[in-house]
Kinemage of the C-alpha trace (Angstrom):
@kinemage 1
@onewidth
@group {chain A} dominant
@subgroup {mainchain}
@vectorlist {calphas} color= white
{ca met a 1} P 179.666 147.965 127.952
{ca ala a 2} L 176.870 150.497 127.512
{ca lys a 3} L 175.476 152.305 130.528
{ca his a 4} L 171.770 151.985 131.220
{ca ser a 5} L 169.775 155.098 131.990
{ca ser a 6} L 167.603 155.368 135.087
{ca arg a 7} L 164.578 155.340 132.724
{ca asp a 8} L 165.642 151.912 131.451
{ca ala a 9} L 165.951 150.584 135.016
{ca arg a 10} L 162.558 152.040 135.989
{ca phe a 11} L 160.882 150.598 132.892
{ca lys a 12} L 162.424 147.158 133.501
{ca lys a 13} L 160.876 147.125 137.001
{ca gln a 14} L 157.559 148.389 135.622
{ca arg a 15} L 157.629 145.697 132.900
{ca leu a 16} L 158.114 143.003 135.550
{ca arg a 17} L 155.191 144.416 137.584
{ca val a 18} L 152.968 144.355 134.469
{ca leu a 19} L 153.982 140.789 133.585
{ca ala a 20} L 153.300 139.646 137.169
{ca arg a 21} L 149.922 141.456 137.212
{ca asp a 22} L 148.906 139.710 133.972
{ca asn a 23} L 150.310 136.325 135.071
{ca trp a 24} L 152.933 136.377 132.286
{ca ile a 25} L 150.148 135.780 129.723
{ca cys a 26} L 149.977 137.679 126.420
{ca ile a 27} L 146.651 139.509 126.423
{ca tyr a 28} L 146.494 139.313 122.624
{ca cys a 29} L 147.004 135.579 121.993
{ca gly a 30} L 147.067 133.872 125.413
{ca gly a 31} L 150.616 132.590 124.971
{ca pro a 32} L 153.564 133.229 127.290
{ca ala a 33} L 154.323 136.957 127.625
{ca asn a 34} L 157.796 138.434 127.984
{ca glu a 35} L 157.204 142.089 127.041
{ca ala a 36} L 155.088 145.031 128.176
{ca asp a 37} L 153.070 146.674 125.394
{ca his a 38} L 151.876 150.274 125.550
{ca val a 39} L 148.089 150.359 125.010
{ca ile a 40} L 148.539 153.937 123.775
{ca ala a 41} L 151.940 154.136 122.059
{ca lys a 42} L 154.457 156.534 123.585
{ca val a 43} L 154.740 158.367 120.246
{ca lys a 44} L 150.978 158.977 120.451
{ca gly a 45} L 151.102 160.388 123.986
{ca gly a 46} L 151.042 157.176 126.035
{ca asp a 47} L 153.095 156.750 129.183
{ca asp a 48} L 154.699 153.968 131.223
{ca ser a 49} L 151.871 153.781 133.783
{ca met a 50} L 150.408 150.431 134.835
{ca glu a 51} L 147.108 151.498 133.263
{ca asn a 52} L 148.787 151.958 129.868
{ca leu a 53} L 150.858 148.754 129.887
{ca val a 54} L 149.752 145.178 129.212
{ca ser a 55} L 151.628 141.901 128.892
{ca ala a 56} L 152.393 140.695 125.375
{ca cys a 57} L 154.516 138.119 123.618
{ca arg a 58} L 157.146 139.475 121.244
{ca met a 59} L 155.239 138.397 118.127
{ca cys a 60} L 152.009 140.178 119.130
{ca asn a 61} L 153.858 143.245 120.410
{ca asn a 62} L 155.740 143.538 117.101
{ca arg a 63} L 152.570 142.970 115.051
{ca lys a 64} L 150.659 145.609 117.024
{ca gly a 65} L 153.469 148.162 116.774
{ca lys a 66} L 152.181 151.737 117.247
{ca lys a 67} L 148.594 150.896 116.296
{ca pro a 68} L 145.819 151.465 118.835
{ca gln a 69} L 144.463 148.241 120.359
{ca ala a 70} L 141.126 148.629 118.583
{ca val a 71} L 142.825 148.914 115.174
{ca phe a 72} L 145.140 145.967 115.881
{ca leu a 73} L 142.273 143.833 117.136
{ca gly a 74} L 140.165 144.845 114.156
{ca gln a 75} L 142.925 143.542 111.887
{ca thr a 76} L 143.091 140.243 113.785
{ca ala a 77} L 139.272 140.121 114.200
{ca thr a 78} L 139.600 138.914 117.799
{ca pro a 79} L 139.328 140.461 121.270
{ca leu a 80} L 142.014 140.347 124.015
{ca val a 81} L 142.797 137.502 126.435
{ca ser a 82} L 141.450 138.136 129.922
{ca pro a 83} L 144.113 137.693 132.615
{ca ser a 84} L 142.863 137.196 136.166
{ca ser a 85} L 143.706 140.828 136.931
{ca thr a 86} L 142.812 143.193 134.101
{ca ser a 87} L 143.938 146.669 133.190
{ca pro a 88} L 141.362 149.382 133.936
{ca lys a 89} L 141.316 150.177 130.199
{ca thr a 90} L 139.960 146.743 129.256
{ca val a 91} L 136.815 144.680 129.692
{ca thr a 92} L 136.373 140.938 129.300
{ca ala a 93} L 134.762 139.308 126.282
{ca gly a 94} L 134.377 135.594 125.632
{ca val a 95} L 135.723 135.372 122.070
{ca lys a 96} L 138.490 133.028 120.907
{ca gly a 97} L 141.947 134.456 120.129
{ca pro a 98} L 143.824 133.611 116.913
{ca cys a 99} L 147.042 132.077 118.252
{ca met a 100} L 146.232 129.989 121.269
{ca gly a 101} L 142.413 129.763 121.160
{ca gln a 102} L 142.066 131.856 124.309
{ca ala a 103} L 139.373 134.352 125.338
{ca arg a 104} L 140.487 137.962 124.910
{ca gln a 105} L 139.545 141.502 126.093
{ca phe a 106} L 138.399 144.640 124.326
{ca glu a 107} L 139.580 148.153 125.121
{ca ser a 108} L 136.721 150.125 126.632
């Protein structure tokens, strides 16, 4: 059995905090979220802070990949879903999302 690093344990707790903050709702499509997505990818200088993490379903997280939110949303032509408690990096917009027909948010 592989050993988990302390970083993995810290990120797992952070992921659960992000999912709880966003009510387990994918901010991209409005479906059930089970992952934490980095708004600014770690390879592009992002970190694991609450301000840089948002809830996402696996499909949206994989589709977004390392792209900035604005580029990803430009490709899907829709803004982000607005959870009841939003990240400081986002603002609410009332536009329908592609997957679940939910309102979404734009990065400010």
